[in-house]
N, CA and C atoms as a LAMMPS dump frame, in Angstrom:
ITEM: TIMESTEP
0
ITEM: NUMBER OF ATOMS
492
ITEM: BOX BOUNDS ff ff ff
-5.0000000000000000e+02 5.0000000000000000e+02
-5.0000000000000000e+02 5.0000000000000000e+02
-5.0000000000000000e+02 5.0000000000000000e+02
ITEM: ATOMS id mol type element x y z
1 1 1 N -282.246 -422.816 400.94
2 1 2 C -281.857 -422.675 399.562
3 1 3 C -282.588 -421.489 398.96
4 2 1 N -281.846 -420.639 398.283
5 2 2 C -282.439 -419.443 397.697
6 2 3 C -282.849 -419.708 396.259
7 3 1 N -283.947 -419.08 395.796
8 3 2 C -284.394 -419.325 394.43
9 3 3 C -283.509 -418.669 393.373
10 4 1 N -282.822 -417.573 393.685
11 4 2 C -281.986 -416.898 392.693
12 4 3 C -280.531 -417.312 392.882
13 5 1 N -279.748 -417.332 391.805
14 5 2 C -278.345 -417.717 391.931
15 5 3 C -277.546 -416.66 392.672
16 6 1 N -276.519 -417.092 393.333
17 6 2 C -275.657 -416.184 394.083
18 6 3 C -274.859 -415.315 393.133
19 7 1 N -274.631 -414.063 393.51
20 7 2 C -273.831 -413.166 392.686
21 7 3 C -272.339 -413.452 392.846
22 8 1 N -271.961 -414.226 393.852
23 8 2 C -270.559 -414.56 394.067
24 8 3 C -270.124 -415.75 393.232
25 9 1 N -271.039 -416.443 392.612
26 9 2 C -270.689 -417.591 391.781
27 9 3 C -270.076 -417.097 390.488
28 10 1 N -268.954 -417.69 390.095
29 10 2 C -268.279 -417.286 388.857
30 10 3 C -269.107 -417.73 387.652
31 11 1 N -269.034 -416.935 386.608
32 11 2 C -269.735 -417.284 385.382
33 11 3 C -269.103 -418.529 384.775
34 12 1 N -269.9 -419.38 384.147
35 12 2 C -269.332 -420.584 383.555
36 12 3 C -268.356 -420.225 382.435
37 13 1 N -267.323 -421.002 382.338
38 13 2 C -266.292 -420.723 381.341
39 13 3 C -266.795 -421.057 379.947
40 14 1 N -266.573 -420.128 378.999
41 14 2 C -266.901 -420.395 377.613
42 14 3 C -265.836 -421.255 376.971
43 15 1 N -264.66 -421.259 377.567
44 15 2 C -263.543 -422.062 377.087
45 15 3 C -262.588 -422.258 378.26
46 16 1 N -262.053 -423.454 378.382
47 16 2 C -261.063 -423.734 379.425
48 16 3 C -260.095 -424.791 378.919
49 17 1 N -258.831 -424.565 379.175
50 17 2 C -257.788 -425.492 378.735
51 17 3 C -256.603 -425.359 379.676
52 18 1 N -255.944 -426.459 379.932
53 18 2 C -254.699 -426.45 380.689
54 18 3 C -253.585 -426.83 379.721
55 19 1 N -252.518 -426.04 379.707
56 19 2 C -251.402 -426.251 378.785
57 19 3 C -250.447 -427.287 379.375
58 20 1 N -250.9 -428.53 379.416
59 20 2 C -250.139 -429.617 380.032
60 20 3 C -248.904 -429.982 379.216
61 21 1 N -247.932 -430.527 379.928
62 21 2 C -246.724 -431.032 379.275
63 21 3 C -247.086 -432.277 378.471
64 22 1 N -246.404 -432.531 377.35
65 22 2 C -246.704 -433.708 376.537
66 22 3 C -246.305 -434.992 377.254
67 23 1 N -246.859 -436.102 376.82
68 23 2 C -246.644 -437.384 377.49
69 23 3 C -245.164 -437.773 377.517
70 24 1 N -244.423 -437.469 376.475
71 24 2 C -243.025 -437.889 376.399
72 24 3 C -242.121 -437.149 377.38
73 25 1 N -242.58 -436.025 377.914
74 25 2 C -241.757 -435.278 378.855
75 25 3 C -241.667 -435.986 380.215
76 26 1 N -242.708 -436.737 380.581
77 26 2 C -242.717 -437.426 381.871
78 26 3 C -241.672 -438.533 381.937
79 27 1 N -241.638 -439.493 380.981
80 27 2 C -240.583 -440.508 381.069
81 27 3 C -239.18 -439.933 380.864
82 28 1 N -239.063 -438.862 380.069
83 28 2 C -237.761 -438.225 379.899
84 28 3 C -237.271 -437.652 381.222
85 29 1 N -238.145 -436.985 381.952
86 29 2 C -237.768 -436.418 383.257
87 29 3 C -237.383 -437.533 384.235
88 30 1 N -238.144 -438.634 384.229
89 30 2 C -237.799 -439.759 385.102
90 30 3 C -236.45 -440.35 384.721
91 31 1 N -236.182 -440.462 383.416
92 31 2 C -234.898 -440.982 382.963
93 31 3 C -233.733 -440.11 383.384
94 32 1 N -233.891 -438.805 383.259
95 32 2 C -232.833 -437.877 383.677
96 32 3 C -232.635 -437.959 385.188
97 33 1 N -233.731 -438.012 385.941
98 33 2 C -233.618 -438.14 387.396
99 33 3 C -232.963 -439.45 387.803
100 34 1 N -233.311 -440.541 387.119
101 34 2 C -232.695 -441.841 387.403
102 34 3 C -231.214 -441.86 387.063
103 35 1 N -230.846 -441.245 385.951
104 35 2 C -229.441 -441.173 385.564
105 35 3 C -228.626 -440.37 386.579
106 36 1 N -229.167 -439.253 387.017
107 36 2 C -228.477 -438.442 388.017
108 36 3 C -228.359 -439.186 389.356
109 37 1 N -229.425 -439.892 389.753
110 37 2 C -229.38 -440.676 390.993
111 37 3 C -228.355 -441.798 390.884
112 38 1 N -228.256 -442.447 389.727
113 38 2 C -227.258 -443.507 389.531
114 38 3 C -225.84 -442.949 389.581
115 39 1 N -225.655 -441.719 389.073
116 39 2 C -224.343 -441.079 389.147
117 39 3 C -223.946 -440.809 390.6
118 40 1 N -224.887 -440.43 391.417
119 40 2 C -224.593 -440.179 392.83
120 40 3 C -224.356 -441.496 393.564
121 41 1 N -225.136 -442.522 393.22
122 41 2 C -225.033 -443.822 393.878
123 41 3 C -223.681 -444.481 393.598
124 42 1 N -223.338 -444.691 392.367
125 42 2 C -222.075 -445.272 391.887
126 42 3 C -221.656 -446.533 392.649
127 43 1 N -222.607 -447.383 393.049
128 43 2 C -222.301 -448.684 393.624
129 43 3 C -222.011 -448.715 395.11
130 44 1 N -222.206 -447.6 395.803
131 44 2 C -221.931 -447.573 397.239
132 44 3 C -223.06 -448.222 398.016
133 45 1 N -222.756 -448.589 399.266
134 45 2 C -223.742 -449.187 400.167
135 45 3 C -224.329 -448.124 401.083
136 46 1 N -225.293 -448.531 401.874
137 46 2 C -225.869 -447.659 402.894
138 46 3 C -226.84 -446.64 402.312
139 47 1 N -226.863 -445.47 402.936
140 47 2 C -227.795 -444.416 402.519
141 47 3 C -227.556 -443.968 401.075
142 48 1 N -226.305 -443.967 400.664
143 48 2 C -225.981 -443.505 399.313
144 48 3 C -226.547 -444.435 398.241
145 49 1 N -227 -445.618 398.625
146 49 2 C -227.563 -446.559 397.661
147 49 3 C -229.018 -446.241 397.332
148 50 1 N -229.785 -445.724 398.265
149 50 2 C -231.213 -445.521 397.996
150 50 3 C -231.689 -444.077 398.123
151 51 1 N -231.007 -443.232 398.884
152 51 2 C -231.456 -441.854 399.089
153 51 3 C -231.5 -441.048 397.783
154 52 1 N -230.493 -441.14 396.91
155 52 2 C -230.599 -440.367 395.664
156 52 3 C -231.837 -440.724 394.837
157 53 1 N -232.177 -442.008 394.801
158 53 2 C -233.359 -442.442 394.048
159 53 3 C -234.64 -441.981 394.737
160 54 1 N -234.668 -442.058 396.069
161 54 2 C -235.868 -441.653 396.812
162 54 3 C -236.122 -440.156 396.703
163 55 1 N -235.072 -439.379 396.499
164 55 2 C -235.244 -437.933 396.412
165 55 3 C -235.363 -437.46 394.961
166 56 1 N -234.448 -437.891 394.106
167 56 2 C -234.377 -437.338 392.753
168 56 3 C -235.486 -437.813 391.82
169 57 1 N -235.981 -439.036 391.97
170 57 2 C -237.059 -439.485 391.084
171 57 3 C -238.351 -438.694 391.296
172 58 1 N -238.814 -438.51 392.548
173 58 2 C -240 -437.659 392.712
174 58 3 C -239.755 -436.198 392.332
175 59 1 N -238.563 -435.678 392.641
176 59 2 C -238.262 -434.288 392.304
177 59 3 C -238.224 -434.088 390.796
178 60 1 N -237.768 -435.094 390.049
179 60 2 C -237.709 -434.967 388.591
180 60 3 C -239.101 -434.837 387.969
181 61 1 N -240.121 -435.329 388.632
182 61 2 C -241.488 -435.2 388.119
183 61 3 C -242.081 -433.818 388.358
184 62 1 N -241.444 -433.013 389.191
185 62 2 C -241.932 -431.654 389.42
186 62 3 C -241.769 -430.769 388.183
187 63 1 N -240.761 -431.037 387.361
188 63 2 C -240.532 -430.232 386.152
189 63 3 C -241.698 -430.27 385.18
190 64 1 N -242.093 -431.464 384.704
191 64 2 C -243.248 -431.508 383.791
192 64 3 C -244.541 -431.017 384.435
193 65 1 N -244.723 -431.288 385.715
194 65 2 C -245.924 -430.793 386.387
195 65 3 C -245.926 -429.269 386.392
196 66 1 N -244.79 -428.647 386.725
197 66 2 C -244.699 -427.191 386.782
198 66 3 C -244.884 -426.572 385.399
199 67 1 N -244.327 -427.192 384.364
200 67 2 C -244.477 -426.668 383.01
201 67 3 C -245.921 -426.772 382.501
202 68 1 N -246.698 -427.686 383.045
203 68 2 C -248.073 -427.872 382.6
204 68 3 C -249.118 -427.234 383.49
205 69 1 N -248.74 -426.277 384.311
206 69 2 C -249.685 -425.682 385.264
207 69 3 C -250.518 -424.551 384.686
208 70 1 N -250.139 -423.983 383.542
209 70 2 C -250.816 -422.813 382.984
210 70 3 C -252.236 -423.187 382.557
211 71 1 N -253.196 -422.36 382.978
212 71 2 C -254.611 -422.564 382.631
213 71 3 C -255.083 -421.363 381.82
214 72 1 N -255.773 -421.65 380.718
215 72 2 C -256.357 -420.615 379.856
216 72 3 C -257.869 -420.787 379.926
217 73 1 N -258.59 -419.696 380.217
218 73 2 C -260.048 -419.766 380.324
219 73 3 C -260.668 -418.464 379.845
220 74 1 N -261.851 -418.597 379.253
221 74 2 C -262.654 -417.439 378.854
222 74 3 C -263.946 -417.506 379.639
223 75 1 N -264.199 -416.455 380.418
224 75 2 C -265.467 -416.358 381.138
225 75 3 C -266.28 -415.246 380.485
226 76 1 N -267.393 -414.923 381.074
227 76 2 C -268.272 -413.905 380.5
228 76 3 C -267.608 -412.533 380.448
229 77 1 N -266.693 -412.261 381.369
230 77 2 C -266.141 -410.912 381.438
231 77 3 C -264.651 -410.775 381.194
232 78 1 N -263.908 -411.911 381.117
233 78 2 C -262.471 -411.772 380.981
234 78 3 C -261.811 -413.016 380.407
235 79 1 N -260.602 -412.78 379.915
236 79 2 C -259.71 -413.854 379.483
237 79 3 C -258.721 -414.071 380.617
238 80 1 N -258.619 -415.304 381.087
239 80 2 C -257.719 -415.63 382.187
240 80 3 C -256.616 -416.538 381.658
241 81 1 N -255.378 -416.105 381.819
242 81 2 C -254.221 -416.911 381.447
243 81 3 C -253.31 -416.963 382.66
244 82 1 N -253.293 -418.11 383.313
245 82 2 C -252.583 -418.299 384.573
246 82 3 C -253.11 -417.273 385.57
247 83 1 N -252.291 -416.354 386.046
248 83 2 C -252.784 -415.349 386.989
249 83 3 C -253.039 -414.001 386.329
250 84 1 N -252.87 -413.9 385.011
251 84 2 C -253.141 -412.659 384.278
252 84 3 C -254.608 -412.616 383.864
253 85 1 N -255.193 -411.437 383.934
254 85 2 C -256.601 -411.241 383.576
255 85 3 C -256.704 -410.128 382.548
256 86 1 N -257.509 -410.356 381.517
257 86 2 C -257.73 -409.354 380.488
258 86 3 C -259.23 -409.151 380.326
259 87 1 N -259.745 -407.956 380.611
260 87 2 C -261.172 -407.704 380.409
261 87 3 C -261.53 -407.835 378.926
262 88 1 N -262.672 -408.44 378.665
263 88 2 C -263.119 -408.66 377.281
264 88 3 C -263.312 -407.335 376.556
265 89 1 N -263.668 -406.285 377.263
266 89 2 C -263.954 -404.995 376.641
267 89 3 C -262.771 -404.332 375.956
268 90 1 N -261.539 -404.7 376.29
269 90 2 C -260.368 -404.068 375.673
270 90 3 C -259.845 -404.843 374.467
271 91 1 N -260.52 -405.913 374.108
272 91 2 C -260.086 -406.72 372.958
273 91 3 C -260.58 -406.068 371.679
274 92 1 N -259.65 -405.783 370.757
275 92 2 C -260.006 -405.193 369.464
276 92 3 C -260.167 -406.263 368.4
277 93 1 N -259.273 -407.243 368.396
278 93 2 C -259.282 -408.265 367.349
279 93 3 C -258.678 -409.552 367.903
280 94 1 N -259.144 -410.691 367.388
281 94 2 C -258.634 -411.99 367.789
282 94 3 C -258.25 -412.753 366.526
283 95 1 N -257.031 -413.295 366.512
284 95 2 C -256.535 -414.031 365.344
285 95 3 C -256.062 -415.405 365.797
286 96 1 N -256.633 -416.458 365.22
287 96 2 C -256.162 -417.818 365.469
288 96 3 C -254.934 -418.07 364.609
289 97 1 N -253.863 -418.592 365.219
290 97 2 C -252.597 -418.801 364.517
291 97 3 C -252.238 -420.28 364.484
292 98 1 N -251.761 -420.737 363.33
293 98 2 C -251.192 -422.073 363.272
294 98 3 C -249.721 -421.97 363.663
295 99 1 N -248.966 -423.054 363.511
296 99 2 C -247.559 -423.053 363.943
297 99 3 C -246.737 -422.018 363.174
298 100 1 N -246.982 -421.875 361.856
299 100 2 C -246.233 -420.897 361.072
300 100 3 C -246.6 -419.462 361.456
301 101 1 N -247.872 -419.216 361.702
302 101 2 C -248.303 -417.885 362.129
303 101 3 C -247.732 -417.522 363.482
304 102 1 N -247.691 -418.489 364.387
305 102 2 C -247.114 -418.249 365.711
306 102 3 C -245.625 -417.927 365.588
307 103 1 N -244.942 -418.669 364.742
308 103 2 C -243.506 -418.419 364.531
309 103 3 C -243.275 -417.022 363.975
310 104 1 N -244.146 -416.586 363.073
311 104 2 C -244.009 -415.25 362.487
312 104 3 C -244.259 -414.151 363.522
313 105 1 N -245.304 -414.317 364.334
314 105 2 C -245.642 -413.295 365.342
315 105 3 C -244.571 -413.203 366.424
316 106 1 N -243.966 -414.354 366.777
317 106 2 C -242.967 -414.367 367.84
318 106 3 C -241.535 -414.334 367.311
319 107 1 N -241.372 -414.16 366.016
320 107 2 C -240.057 -414.213 365.396
321 107 3 C -239.256 -412.941 365.565
322 108 1 N -238.426 -412.678 364.565
323 108 2 C -237.474 -411.572 364.614
324 108 3 C -238.166 -410.218 364.799
325 109 1 N -239.286 -410.018 364.134
326 109 2 C -239.977 -408.736 364.216
327 109 3 C -240.988 -408.64 365.341
328 110 1 N -240.878 -409.484 366.358
329 110 2 C -241.842 -409.488 367.457
330 110 3 C -241.799 -408.164 368.218
331 111 1 N -242.95 -407.755 368.697
332 111 2 C -243.046 -406.523 369.481
333 111 3 C -242.508 -406.787 370.888
334 112 1 N -241.614 -405.953 371.405
335 112 2 C -241.009 -406.218 372.723
336 112 3 C -241.961 -406.055 373.897
337 113 1 N -243.069 -405.369 373.721
338 113 2 C -244.005 -405.166 374.827
339 113 3 C -245.177 -406.137 374.81
340 114 1 N -245.182 -407.077 373.877
341 114 2 C -246.271 -408.049 373.798
342 114 3 C -246.245 -408.983 375.01
343 115 1 N -247.435 -409.369 375.457
344 115 2 C -247.576 -410.336 376.547
345 115 3 C -247.635 -411.721 375.908
346 116 1 N -246.699 -412.6 376.26
347 116 2 C -246.585 -413.895 375.596
348 116 3 C -246.602 -415.014 376.628
349 117 1 N -247.504 -415.971 376.433
350 117 2 C -247.489 -417.244 377.157
351 117 3 C -247.332 -418.297 376.071
352 118 1 N -246.109 -418.831 375.952
353 118 2 C -245.771 -419.691 374.837
354 118 3 C -245.213 -421 375.347
355 119 1 N -245.722 -422.087 374.825
356 119 2 C -245.194 -423.413 375.12
357 119 3 C -244.708 -424 373.803
358 120 1 N -243.42 -424.342 373.683
359 120 2 C -242.872 -424.784 372.4
360 120 3 C -243.454 -426.095 371.893
361 121 1 N -243.992 -426.929 372.762
362 121 2 C -244.559 -428.196 372.317
363 121 3 C -246.003 -428.053 371.844
364 122 1 N -246.563 -426.861 371.922
365 122 2 C -247.916 -426.603 371.433
366 122 3 C -247.799 -425.749 370.177
367 123 1 N -248.29 -426.264 369.048
368 123 2 C -248.106 -425.586 367.77
369 123 3 C -248.951 -424.338 367.58
370 124 1 N -250.204 -424.389 367.953
371 124 2 C -251.115 -423.273 367.694
372 124 3 C -251.061 -422.198 368.759
373 125 1 N -251.649 -421.063 368.404
374 125 2 C -251.717 -419.94 369.345
375 125 3 C -252.849 -419.015 368.929
376 126 1 N -253.138 -418.067 369.784
377 126 2 C -254.121 -417.026 369.496
378 126 3 C -253.465 -415.69 369.782
379 127 1 N -253.624 -414.757 368.855
380 127 2 C -253.144 -413.395 369.054
381 127 3 C -254.352 -412.532 369.376
382 128 1 N -254.304 -411.862 370.509
383 128 2 C -255.391 -410.992 370.957
384 128 3 C -254.872 -409.554 370.892
385 129 1 N -255.359 -408.786 369.917
386 129 2 C -254.945 -407.391 369.745
387 129 3 C -255.78 -406.533 370.687
388 130 1 N -255.109 -405.627 371.403
389 130 2 C -255.778 -404.815 372.426
390 130 3 C -256.064 -403.407 371.936
391 131 1 N -257.128 -402.837 372.482
392 131 2 C -257.501 -401.449 372.219
393 131 3 C -257.687 -400.762 373.568
394 132 1 N -256.553 -400.493 374.233
395 132 2 C -256.568 -399.874 375.547
396 132 3 C -255.479 -398.803 375.586
397 133 1 N -255.847 -397.519 375.47
398 133 2 C -254.833 -396.457 375.451
399 133 3 C -254.005 -396.382 376.736
400 134 1 N -254.522 -396.871 377.843
401 134 2 C -253.803 -396.812 379.106
402 134 3 C -252.771 -397.931 379.249
403 135 1 N -252.801 -398.914 378.364
404 135 2 C -251.912 -400.069 378.458
405 135 3 C -250.943 -400.067 377.281
406 136 1 N -249.631 -400.101 377.525
407 136 2 C -248.671 -400.103 376.415
408 136 3 C -248.566 -401.454 375.697
409 137 1 N -249.19 -402.493 376.241
410 137 2 C -249.136 -403.811 375.618
411 137 3 C -249.98 -403.812 374.349
412 138 1 N -249.378 -404.073 373.184
413 138 2 C -250.148 -404.031 371.939
414 138 3 C -251.021 -405.266 371.726
415 139 1 N -250.531 -406.43 372.165
416 139 2 C -251.299 -407.669 371.978
417 139 3 C -250.793 -408.751 372.917
418 140 1 N -251.621 -409.785 373.059
419 140 2 C -251.258 -410.988 373.792
420 140 3 C -251.119 -412.111 372.781
421 141 1 N -250.168 -413.015 373.01
422 141 2 C -250.039 -414.252 372.241
423 141 3 C -250.073 -415.389 373.244
424 142 1 N -251.055 -416.283 373.081
425 142 2 C -251.26 -417.37 374.026
426 142 3 C -251.231 -418.69 373.267
427 143 1 N -250.357 -419.602 373.674
428 143 2 C -250.334 -420.935 373.089
429 143 3 C -251.607 -421.671 373.447
430 144 1 N -252.122 -422.441 372.5
431 144 2 C -253.309 -423.248 372.739
432 144 3 C -253.336 -424.404 371.753
433 145 1 N -253.864 -425.518 372.191
434 145 2 C -254.006 -426.665 371.294
435 145 3 C -255.212 -426.5 370.369
436 146 1 N -256.119 -425.597 370.72
437 146 2 C -257.348 -425.379 369.944
438 146 3 C -257.507 -423.89 369.646
439 147 1 N -256.714 -423.336 368.72
440 147 2 C -256.756 -421.886 368.489
441 147 3 C -258.096 -421.386 367.953
442 148 1 N -258.745 -422.155 367.097
443 148 2 C -260.02 -421.703 366.535
444 148 3 C -261.093 -421.653 367.618
445 149 1 N -261.127 -422.657 368.497
446 149 2 C -262.127 -422.679 369.563
447 149 3 C -261.913 -421.532 370.556
448 150 1 N -260.643 -421.263 370.901
449 150 2 C -260.362 -420.154 371.819
450 150 3 C -260.718 -418.823 371.182
451 151 1 N -260.379 -418.632 369.91
452 151 2 C -260.718 -417.384 369.218
453 151 3 C -262.232 -417.214 369.135
454 152 1 N -262.944 -418.288 368.845
455 152 2 C -264.406 -418.23 368.776
456 152 3 C -265.003 -417.877 370.128
457 153 1 N -264.47 -418.463 371.205
458 153 2 C -264.978 -418.143 372.55
459 153 3 C -264.734 -416.68 372.899
460 154 1 N -263.588 -416.142 372.508
461 154 2 C -263.3 -414.734 372.784
462 154 3 C -264.213 -413.811 371.987
463 155 1 N -264.426 -414.119 370.725
464 155 2 C -265.314 -413.288 369.896
465 155 3 C -266.747 -413.36 370.421
466 156 1 N -267.193 -414.551 370.82
467 156 2 C -268.547 -414.711 371.368
468 156 3 C -268.688 -413.923 372.664
469 157 1 N -267.691 -413.987 373.542
470 157 2 C -267.754 -413.243 374.802
471 157 3 C -267.733 -411.74 374.543
472 158 1 N -266.968 -411.289 373.548
473 158 2 C -266.934 -409.853 373.211
474 158 3 C -268.281 -409.389 372.683
475 159 1 N -268.916 -410.18 371.824
476 159 2 C -270.244 -409.821 371.305
477 159 3 C -271.284 -409.792 372.406
478 160 1 N -271.2 -410.76 373.329
479 160 2 C -272.15 -410.798 374.448
480 160 3 C -271.968 -409.584 375.363
481 161 1 N -270.703 -409.184 375.576
482 161 2 C -270.449 -408.016 376.411
483 161 3 C -270.894 -406.732 375.743
484 162 1 N -270.747 -406.668 374.432
485 162 2 C -271.146 -405.456 373.699
486 162 3 C -272.664 -405.319 373.625
487 163 1 N -273.369 -406.442 373.575
488 163 2 C -274.824 -406.381 373.456
489 163 3 C -275.509 -406.098 374.8
490 164 1 N -274.81 -406.326 375.888
491 164 2 C -275.453 -406.089 377.192
492 164 3 C -275.1 -404.757 377.788
């Protein structure tokens, strides 16, 4: 065991959240899968009686799982949203948005080059304005259930990066 920490260890996250699907989406998906399996079954015997249920019910649960896979995290050096990475140093401004603010930013006058990770069942969001002349993306908009906490983590990470 070495006395100093390994340089390969990732910095602890200042903020981490998974944009999971809401609880009501799971029974809805099962209901749709069951209805479709019953349509295929239609009272027949043999394989047609159980195979649609054995296949479609588990497959119907893949939808909510896939929709809830996005992970948002702030580490010491970057903002991670799913597989996208944004260095903290290029962040100019961070704005926490409520549902109305998110609707305004993503509405009719939305910028076409903005990077958006949006989940309609999540009301809040954070707008991260960029200051990177090499990147045409003006800002990121990320859905989050805790916009103030995510904005605070980003501002704290930016201050820590600027002071070091």
